[in-house]
N, C-alpha and C positions, 0 to 999 in steps of 0.2 A: 467150406466144410471144416469143422473143428478137428484138431488133431486128437483130442481126447473128449469123447462125447458125454460121458456120464459123471455128474457131480455126485460123489458117494460120501455120505455122512453117517456117523453112528456114534454111540457111546459104548465103551467097553467097561464093564464093572468086574473087578477081580481083586487079586491080592498080589502084592509085590510087582505091580506094573511099572514099566520104565518107559517114559515117553520117548527118550532118545533112542533106545534099542528098538522100539516099535517103529519109529520113524525111519531109522536106518534100514530095517528089514523091508519095509514097504518100498522104499526107493530102490533098494537093490534087487528086489524080486518081482516087482510089478511096474510096468510102464505107465507113466502118468506124470502129472505136474500139480502144482499148487497144494502141496501137502501141508496139512496142519495136524499135528499130534501134540495135544496139550492136556495136562491134568496132573494127577498125583498118583500115588501107589495103589489107589483103589478105584479111580475113575479117570478114563482117558477119552477125550473127544477126538474123533478122526474126521478129517475133511480131505478128500482126494479126488482129482479129476483123472479118470481112467476109461479105457474101453472094455475092461473086464472086471466090473465091480464084484461079481460073484467070487472071484479069487481073493479079493481084499476081505470080503465078508467071511469067507472060509477061514482065512488066517486069523482074523480078529476073534472069531468065535472060538478058536483054539486057545485063546488067552483068557477067556472069561465069558461072562454073559454079555451078549450084545443086545442093544435096544435103541429106541428112537432112531430107527434106520430110515434114511431117506436116500433115494436114488432118483436123480432128476436127469432127464434127457435134455442137455443144453442145446443140442441141434434143433430139437422141436421148439424150444423156447426162443431161439434166435429167429424162428419163422413166425413167432407170435402165437404158437400153439401151447397147450398145456404140456408141461414137462413131465 
């Protein structure tokens, strides 16, 4: 069994976004691993493995518009099922 089940990905579009601040907030407030938070002041790509993707989505939505949201169940994938 995987420690963190859901591969959570999205784009955040907004103003004055800071990838370092967003990354720090996510790692301090949500359990998970493999964080990727990259982009610029108007667009940030998030990739994070967690068991509570809805909390990450809620936080990111508070920063701007979120879209291209993908949440994949890596445990199902490891069994050869659709994620």
